[in-house]
Residue frames relative to the residue before (quaternion, step in Angstrom):
aa qw qx qy qz dx dy dz
M 1.0000 0.0000 0.0000 0.0000 0.00 0.00 0.00
A 0.3907 -0.7359 0.5052 0.2247 3.58 -0.77 1.04
V 0.2823 -0.7570 0.5739 0.1338 3.54 -1.06 0.85
S 0.4058 -0.6953 0.5384 0.2490 3.57 -0.98 0.84
V 0.5646 -0.6058 0.4456 0.3402 3.56 -1.04 0.81
S 0.6250 0.5686 -0.3419 0.4113 3.59 1.02 -0.73
C 0.5699 0.6042 -0.3808 0.4064 3.59 1.19 -0.44
I 0.5817 0.6206 -0.3733 0.3704 3.57 1.13 -0.60
S 0.7059 0.4312 -0.2721 0.4916 3.59 0.78 -0.98
E 0.6151 0.5408 -0.3505 0.4542 3.59 1.08 -0.64
F 0.6454 0.5071 -0.3100 0.4797 3.59 1.01 -0.82
M 0.6765 0.4943 -0.2974 0.4577 3.57 0.94 -0.89
F 0.6144 0.5292 -0.3442 0.4732 3.58 1.14 -0.60
C 0.7467 -0.2593 0.1966 0.5801 3.55 0.90 -0.98
P 0.3992 -0.7369 0.4891 0.2415 3.63 -0.52 1.11
M 0.6172 0.5572 -0.3558 0.4266 3.59 1.07 -0.66
K 0.6167 0.5345 -0.3501 0.4597 3.58 1.02 -0.70
L 0.6314 0.5218 -0.3244 0.4732 3.57 1.03 -0.77
Y 0.6341 0.5299 -0.3215 0.4622 3.58 0.98 -0.82
L 0.6770 0.5049 -0.2949 0.4469 3.56 0.88 -0.95
T 0.7425 0.4237 -0.2357 0.4622 3.57 0.87 -0.92
E 0.7798 0.3846 -0.1920 0.4552 3.58 0.78 -1.03
F 0.7483 0.3596 -0.2310 0.5073 3.63 1.02 -0.63
L 0.7542 0.3550 -0.2117 0.5103 3.59 0.88 -0.91
G 0.4120 -0.7530 0.4404 0.2634 3.59 1.23 -0.27
I 0.3622 0.7167 -0.5103 0.3078 3.59 1.15 0.56
R 0.3884 -0.7481 0.4921 0.2177 3.55 -0.67 1.09
S 0.3040 -0.7447 0.5689 0.1714 3.55 -0.86 1.01
P 0.5629 -0.6087 0.4252 0.3631 3.63 -0.95 0.79
F 0.4189 -0.7168 0.5027 0.2406 3.57 -0.88 0.96
N 0.3269 -0.7508 0.5469 0.1741 3.56 -0.89 1.00
H 0.1943 -0.8210 0.5296 0.0878 3.58 0.12 1.31
E 0.6383 0.5533 -0.3291 0.4220 3.57 1.00 -0.81
A 0.6694 0.4966 -0.2994 0.4643 3.57 0.88 -0.94
M 0.6627 0.4964 -0.3083 0.4684 3.59 0.96 -0.83
A 0.6346 0.5275 -0.3319 0.4570 3.59 1.03 -0.75
I 0.6387 0.5189 -0.3227 0.4676 3.60 1.02 -0.79
R 0.6598 0.5103 -0.3063 0.4587 3.56 0.91 -0.93
D 0.6911 0.4783 -0.2902 0.4576 3.59 0.81 -0.98
A 0.6281 0.5346 -0.3354 0.4552 3.58 1.03 -0.78
Y 0.6408 0.5284 -0.3225 0.4541 3.57 0.97 -0.84
L 0.6950 0.4719 -0.2847 0.4618 3.59 0.84 -0.93
D 0.6453 0.4985 -0.3165 0.4847 3.59 1.03 -0.74
F 0.6451 0.5197 -0.3207 0.4592 3.58 1.03 -0.81
R 0.5913 0.5715 -0.3682 0.4338 3.59 1.01 -0.69
L 0.6664 0.4883 -0.2934 0.4810 3.58 0.94 -0.90
A 0.6568 0.5159 -0.3071 0.4562 3.57 0.98 -0.89
A 0.6555 0.5141 -0.3110 0.4575 3.59 0.98 -0.85
E 0.6320 0.5174 -0.3330 0.4712 3.58 1.03 -0.75
S 0.6600 0.5037 -0.3035 0.4675 3.57 0.92 -0.90
R 0.6543 0.5120 -0.3056 0.4652 3.56 0.98 -0.86
A 0.6466 0.5399 -0.3254 0.4297 3.59 0.93 -0.89
R 0.6372 0.5630 -0.3328 0.4076 3.59 0.98 -0.81
K 0.7001 0.4754 -0.2682 0.4604 3.60 1.17 -0.49
L 0.6088 0.6049 -0.3354 0.3884 3.59 1.26 -0.20
Q 0.2692 -0.7399 0.5954 0.1599 3.52 -1.31 0.47
P 0.6329 -0.5338 0.3833 0.4094 3.62 -1.15 0.53
G 0.7348 0.3973 -0.3045 0.4578 3.54 -1.08 0.76
T 0.4698 0.6645 -0.4514 0.3659 3.58 1.26 -0.10
D 0.4852 -0.6887 0.4609 0.2792 3.58 -0.85 0.98
P 0.5280 -0.6493 0.4408 0.3244 3.61 -0.89 0.89
G 0.6355 0.5371 -0.3343 0.4427 3.59 1.03 -0.74
E 0.6300 0.5240 -0.3306 0.4683 3.56 1.06 -0.72
V 0.6562 0.5024 -0.3076 0.4717 3.56 0.97 -0.89
E 0.6289 0.5350 -0.3371 0.4522 3.58 0.99 -0.79
G 0.6495 0.5159 -0.3149 0.4613 3.57 1.00 -0.81
L 0.6471 0.5109 -0.3160 0.4694 3.58 1.01 -0.81
L 0.6742 0.4944 -0.2912 0.4651 3.56 0.96 -0.88
M 0.6221 0.5287 -0.3441 0.4637 3.57 1.06 -0.70
G 0.6265 0.5224 -0.3315 0.4740 3.57 1.07 -0.69
D 0.6222 0.5288 -0.3336 0.4711 3.57 1.06 -0.75
L 0.6568 0.5101 -0.3095 0.4611 3.57 0.95 -0.89
E 0.6394 0.5287 -0.3345 0.4470 3.59 0.93 -0.83
R 0.6486 0.4985 -0.3236 0.4756 3.59 1.02 -0.72
I 0.6188 0.5466 -0.3371 0.4524 3.58 1.06 -0.75
L 0.7368 0.4430 -0.2258 0.4581 3.56 0.99 -0.87
N 0.4041 0.7066 -0.4846 0.3201 3.58 1.24 0.01
G 0.7520 0.3670 -0.2806 0.4702 3.54 -0.91 0.93
L 0.5876 0.5551 -0.3827 0.4473 3.58 1.21 -0.30
E 0.5546 -0.5938 0.4633 0.3537 3.55 -1.15 0.60
G 0.7011 -0.5341 0.2894 0.3733 3.55 -1.14 0.76
G 0.7098 0.4630 -0.2731 0.4552 3.58 0.75 -1.03
V 0.6666 0.4813 -0.2993 0.4842 3.58 0.95 -0.87
R 0.6367 0.5384 -0.3288 0.4434 3.58 0.96 -0.87
E 0.6570 0.5142 -0.3075 0.4575 3.58 0.94 -0.87
K 0.6530 0.5133 -0.3097 0.4627 3.58 0.99 -0.85
V 0.6591 0.4996 -0.3103 0.4687 3.57 0.93 -0.88
M 0.6425 0.5299 -0.3208 0.4510 3.57 0.95 -0.87
D 0.6585 0.5021 -0.3109 0.4666 3.59 0.91 -0.88
T 0.6695 0.5050 -0.3013 0.4539 3.58 0.97 -0.85
M 0.7385 0.4470 -0.2213 0.4537 3.59 1.04 -0.79
K 0.4441 0.7372 -0.4469 0.2441 3.62 1.18 -0.31
F 0.7056 0.4466 -0.2744 0.4769 3.58 0.80 -0.96
Q 0.5767 0.5788 -0.3665 0.4450 3.57 1.16 -0.60
V 0.6428 0.5197 -0.3137 0.4673 3.59 1.00 -0.84
R 0.6760 0.4909 -0.2945 0.4641 3.58 0.86 -0.96
S 0.6543 0.5203 -0.3135 0.4504 3.56 0.96 -0.88
A 0.6503 0.5161 -0.3194 0.4567 3.58 0.95 -0.85
A 0.6396 0.5243 -0.3299 0.4552 3.59 0.98 -0.81
L 0.6796 0.4842 -0.2886 0.4695 3.58 0.95 -0.87
R 0.6384 0.5238 -0.3308 0.4567 3.58 1.01 -0.77
I 0.6755 0.5012 -0.3037 0.4475 3.57 0.87 -0.93
T 0.7202 0.4347 -0.2627 0.4726 3.57 0.75 -1.03
G 0.6394 0.5254 -0.3306 0.4536 3.59 1.01 -0.72
A 0.6571 0.5021 -0.3092 0.4695 3.58 1.01 -0.81
M 0.6298 0.5242 -0.3449 0.4577 3.60 0.99 -0.73
E 0.6637 0.4972 -0.3018 0.4703 3.58 0.98 -0.84
L 0.6831 0.4997 -0.2864 0.4491 3.57 0.90 -0.96
M 0.7443 0.3970 -0.2138 0.4926 3.58 0.93 -0.91
G 0.3061 -0.7564 0.5154 0.2618 3.55 1.21 -0.45
A 0.5525 0.6104 -0.3582 0.4402 3.53 1.15 0.72
P 0.5546 -0.5955 0.4551 0.3616 3.60 -1.18 0.47
G 0.7120 -0.4835 0.3184 0.3975 3.52 -1.32 0.34
E 0.5563 0.6169 -0.3941 0.3931 3.60 1.10 -0.59
R 0.7061 0.4321 -0.2581 0.4981 3.59 0.92 -0.90
V 0.6361 0.5459 -0.3253 0.4378 3.55 1.00 -0.82
A 0.6361 0.5584 -0.3331 0.4154 3.57 0.93 -0.91
R 0.6496 0.5180 -0.3231 0.4530 3.58 0.99 -0.79
R 0.6786 0.5027 -0.2881 0.4515 3.58 1.10 -0.69
I 0.8025 0.3196 -0.1674 0.4752 3.60 0.75 -0.98
F 0.7283 0.2887 -0.2286 0.5779 3.60 1.28 -0.07
P 0.1032 -0.8189 0.5626 0.0479 3.61 0.26 1.22
P 0.6794 -0.4780 0.3431 0.4384 3.61 -1.19 0.40
F 0.1273 -0.8016 0.5840 0.0070 3.53 -1.00 0.95
I 0.1605 -0.7618 0.6218 0.0848 3.56 -0.94 0.95
R 0.2097 -0.8208 0.5284 0.0564 3.53 -0.67 1.16
D 0.8686 -0.0333 0.0017 0.4944 3.57 -0.91 1.02
Y 0.1821 0.7863 -0.5563 0.1977 3.54 0.78 1.08
T 0.2850 -0.7895 0.5243 0.1434 3.59 -0.58 1.14
I 0.0073 -0.7838 0.6198 -0.0379 3.55 -0.87 1.05
H 0.0147 -0.7726 0.6348 -0.0049 3.56 -1.00 0.89
D 0.0492 -0.8048 0.5915 0.0015 3.56 -0.70 1.08
P 0.3475 -0.7762 0.4862 0.2011 3.61 -0.33 1.22
S 0.6454 0.5409 -0.3398 0.4188 3.60 0.99 -0.76
L 0.7032 0.4131 -0.2546 0.5197 3.59 1.12 -0.63
E 0.2594 -0.7626 0.5265 0.2721 3.56 1.27 -0.46
L 0.5365 0.5908 -0.3777 0.4695 3.52 0.98 1.01
Y 0.0690 0.7881 -0.6103 0.0418 3.56 -1.07 0.72
G 0.1870 0.7887 -0.5746 0.1127 3.53 -1.24 0.37
R 0.4576 -0.6378 0.5367 0.3093 3.53 -1.36 0.13
V 0.1280 -0.8206 0.5570 0.0034 3.54 -0.80 1.09
N 0.2412 -0.7007 0.6500 0.1683 3.54 -1.12 0.80
M 0.0159 -0.8283 0.5585 -0.0407 3.58 -0.85 0.94
E 0.2380 -0.6913 0.6569 0.1841 3.51 -1.27 0.61
I 0.2211 -0.7574 0.6003 0.1309 3.55 -1.09 0.73
I 0.0489 0.7934 -0.5983 0.1010 3.56 -0.52 1.24
D 0.8379 -0.0753 -0.0011 0.5406 3.57 -0.67 1.15
G 0.7324 -0.4537 0.2285 0.4533 3.55 0.97 0.88
H 0.6274 0.5178 -0.3397 0.4720 3.61 1.27 -0.02
H 0.3392 -0.7447 0.5474 0.1749 3.55 -1.07 0.83
Y 0.0775 -0.8072 0.5851 -0.0037 3.57 -0.76 1.10
P 0.3665 -0.7330 0.5236 0.2328 3.63 -0.52 1.10
V 0.1008 -0.7837 0.6123 0.0275 3.56 -1.08 0.83
K 0.1529 -0.7665 0.6190 0.0776 3.57 -0.88 1.00
I 0.2696 -0.7733 0.5601 0.1251 3.56 -0.90 0.98
K 0.0384 -0.8061 0.5902 -0.0185 3.58 -0.76 1.06
G 0.2500 -0.7901 0.5468 0.1197 3.56 -0.82 1.04
V 0.6147 0.5144 -0.3474 0.4867 3.58 1.22 0.49
L 0.6359 -0.5174 0.3984 0.4112 3.55 -1.30 0.19
P 0.4866 -0.6703 0.4687 0.3069 3.62 -1.05 0.66
P 0.5886 -0.5322 0.4437 0.4163 3.58 -1.24 0.21
A 0.7202 -0.4461 0.2959 0.4414 3.59 -1.27 0.23
G 0.8007 -0.0557 0.0455 0.5948 3.57 1.06 -0.68
G 0.8161 0.2456 -0.1766 0.4923 3.55 -1.14 0.59
A 0.5191 -0.5955 0.4948 0.3620 3.54 -1.08 -0.85
W 0.5848 -0.5565 0.4434 0.3895 3.53 -1.23 0.45
P 0.6015 -0.5886 0.3944 0.3691 3.63 -1.01 0.73
S 0.6278 0.5487 -0.3477 0.4289 3.60 0.99 -0.76
D 0.6743 0.4777 -0.2957 0.4793 3.59 0.96 -0.83
S 0.6355 0.5387 -0.3275 0.4457 3.57 1.00 -0.82
L 0.6930 0.4692 -0.2839 0.4679 3.58 0.92 -0.89
E 0.6257 0.5260 -0.3465 0.4601 3.59 1.03 -0.71
L 0.6631 0.4862 -0.3025 0.4821 3.58 0.99 -0.79
T 0.5985 0.5467 -0.3591 0.4627 3.58 1.10 -0.62
A 0.6435 0.5055 -0.3139 0.4815 3.58 1.01 -0.81
Q 0.6489 0.5053 -0.3201 0.4704 3.58 0.96 -0.80
A 0.6321 0.5347 -0.3319 0.4520 3.58 1.02 -0.78
L 0.6305 0.5239 -0.3336 0.4656 3.60 1.01 -0.76
L 0.6518 0.5053 -0.3146 0.4699 3.58 0.98 -0.83
V 0.6425 0.5189 -0.3209 0.4636 3.58 0.99 -0.83
E 0.6356 0.5340 -0.3314 0.4484 3.59 0.97 -0.82
R 0.6892 0.4704 -0.2842 0.4722 3.58 0.91 -0.88
E 0.6757 0.5193 -0.2978 0.4302 3.57 0.96 -0.89
F 0.8129 0.2605 -0.1077 0.5096 3.57 0.88 -0.95
E 0.3856 -0.7560 0.4557 0.2686 3.58 1.34 0.19
T 0.5469 0.5697 -0.4021 0.4633 3.52 0.79 1.12
E 0.5193 -0.5909 0.4918 0.3733 3.56 -1.29 0.10
S 0.0613 -0.7687 0.6358 0.0330 3.55 -1.09 0.74
L 0.0191 0.8626 -0.5001 0.0737 3.55 0.24 1.31
V 0.7588 0.2836 -0.1611 0.5638 3.57 1.26 -0.27
S 0.0196 -0.7658 0.6427 0.0024 3.55 -1.06 0.87
F 0.3038 -0.7649 0.5463 0.1554 3.56 -1.29 0.32
I 0.1762 -0.7228 0.6528 0.1424 3.52 -1.33 0.49
D 0.1751 -0.7708 0.6065 0.0857 3.58 -0.79 1.05
Y 0.1578 -0.7768 0.6066 0.0606 3.56 -0.62 1.19
I 0.3757 -0.7941 0.4352 0.1973 3.54 -0.25 1.32
P 0.6844 0.5221 -0.3427 0.3763 3.67 0.64 -0.94
L 0.7709 0.3056 -0.1793 0.5294 3.62 1.04 -0.70
A 0.3677 -0.7353 0.4845 0.2989 3.58 1.29 0.05
E 0.4378 0.6987 -0.4345 0.3624 3.55 1.02 0.90
R 0.1813 -0.7639 0.6121 0.0943 3.53 -1.07 0.83
R 0.0769 -0.7831 0.6160 0.0361 3.55 -0.99 0.91
T 0.3949 -0.7381 0.5149 0.1849 3.50 -1.12 0.82
V 0.1208 -0.7517 0.6445 0.0709 3.54 -1.12 0.79
V 0.2366 -0.7634 0.5887 0.1213 3.56 -0.76 1.10
T 0.2582 -0.7838 0.5484 0.1349 3.57 -0.60 1.11
D 0.0566 0.8469 -0.5202 0.0943 3.52 0.54 1.27
Y 0.7528 -0.4000 0.2772 0.4433 3.55 -1.37 0.05
R 0.6355 0.5463 -0.3356 0.4302 3.59 0.96 -0.85
R 0.6845 0.4680 -0.2913 0.4771 3.59 0.88 -0.87
R 0.6380 0.5261 -0.3361 0.4508 3.58 0.97 -0.75
E 0.6443 0.5152 -0.3163 0.4684 3.57 0.99 -0.82
C 0.6479 0.5119 -0.3061 0.4737 3.57 0.99 -0.89
L 0.6163 0.5633 -0.3432 0.4302 3.59 1.00 -0.81
F 0.6919 0.4751 -0.2971 0.4552 3.60 0.79 -0.93
D 0.5998 0.5354 -0.3607 0.4727 3.60 1.12 -0.57
V 0.6604 0.5016 -0.2972 0.4732 3.57 0.97 -0.88
L 0.6407 0.5239 -0.3292 0.4546 3.60 0.96 -0.80
D 0.6117 0.5371 -0.3469 0.4658 3.58 1.08 -0.67
E 0.6630 0.4976 -0.3023 0.4707 3.58 0.97 -0.86
I 0.6305 0.5347 -0.3280 0.4571 3.57 1.03 -0.80
R 0.6683 0.5039 -0.3060 0.4537 3.59 0.92 -0.87
K 0.5935 0.5598 -0.3662 0.4475 3.58 1.09 -0.61
I 0.6803 0.4836 -0.2792 0.4747 3.56 1.10 -0.75
I 0.7946 0.3570 -0.1936 0.4514 3.59 0.60 -1.12
E 0.7050 0.4182 -0.2743 0.5029 3.61 1.17 -0.41
D 0.7917 0.3225 -0.1494 0.4969 3.56 0.85 -1.01
G 0.4170 -0.7267 0.4605 0.2931 3.59 1.22 -0.27
E 0.2812 0.7663 -0.5276 0.2350 3.57 1.13 0.56
V 0.3160 -0.7645 0.5342 0.1743 3.59 -0.68 1.09
P 0.2958 -0.7732 0.5304 0.1825 3.60 -0.56 1.11
S 0.5390 -0.5863 0.4800 0.3679 3.54 -1.23 0.39
V 0.3731 -0.7321 0.5332 0.2010 3.55 -1.17 0.67
D 0.1403 -0.7637 0.6271 0.0618 3.54 -0.76 1.09
V 0.1879 -0.8336 0.5122 0.0865 3.56 0.03 1.32
K 0.0657 0.7578 -0.6434 0.0862 3.54 -0.80 1.14
P 0.4280 -0.7478 0.4365 0.2592 3.60 -0.31 1.22
S 0.6608 0.5218 -0.3230 0.4320 3.60 0.92 -0.86
R 0.6893 0.4465 -0.2707 0.5022 3.58 1.13 -0.64
C 0.6765 0.5251 -0.3027 0.4183 3.55 0.88 -0.97
E 0.6386 0.5387 -0.3440 0.4285 3.61 1.04 -0.66
K 0.6445 0.5098 -0.3192 0.4721 3.58 1.25 -0.33
C 0.6409 0.5509 -0.3076 0.4373 3.57 1.28 -0.30
G 0.4037 -0.7371 0.4953 0.2202 3.57 -0.84 0.98
L 0.6928 0.4481 -0.2759 0.4931 3.58 1.27 -0.13
S 0.2869 0.7995 -0.4932 0.1875 3.59 1.19 0.36
D 0.6255 0.5411 -0.3509 0.4391 3.63 1.00 -0.72
E 0.6795 0.4740 -0.2881 0.4802 3.58 0.91 -0.92
C 0.6632 0.5337 -0.3041 0.4276 3.56 0.96 -0.87
L 0.7568 0.3991 -0.2033 0.4761 3.58 0.92 -0.93
G 0.3980 0.7018 -0.4938 0.3246 3.58 1.23 0.32
E 0.7314 -0.4456 0.2850 0.4305 3.52 -1.26 0.11
D 0.8071 -0.0623 0.0849 0.5809 3.58 0.93 -0.87
P 0.2886 -0.8043 0.4926 0.1648 3.61 -0.19 1.26
S 0.6406 0.5249 -0.3436 0.4428 3.60 1.15 -0.34
């Protein structure tokens, strides 16, 4: 049975949640806000690239920021008020950072925005579906293409940890890297996490240690979704309050 890459972070968050959703079929509440932030970021990336191509050296960063903010407002048209406000707050620093990157690159390179855009906005493939029967693994992958190499990119609408990346994100990117290697017959040793609120990118090296850990985790996941093995529950109030399935999980017997 093939495992979805998305199951990895869900298992790392809480194995019981994976059991409830994947084995018992209990629907988890859809996070509209998180999806809106992710989609806005990806749409804004395209808008910023298009905007950069029209600029000339010497353009004031504040002017570019205003233009990009207008682009973002158009992207967010149609969202409900509360969600729109949350997305706007999350993207504010992203807008400012993009304006500074574009204008700074034009000044440094002494080149118009057309050339700069190609440098700071490499080709991007969005939600590319890969299924590898030999790995019994599938998922949708976002990728940047740099010098002919494909680099998986995970989009996060939350603040990053103090250093590095959370293990769940690292393992999910490792799984995506394996799929990319099989799909494009290449090595994929580096992946990225884009943290939207701070406009920060962190690197994940998909080394042997992470790959070995991934296969151990996939074995545990299959025990749950194929065999119905009930995992033990490690109750942590700070984590459980964020889960939409806490009522089902804390019942007398989830099975």
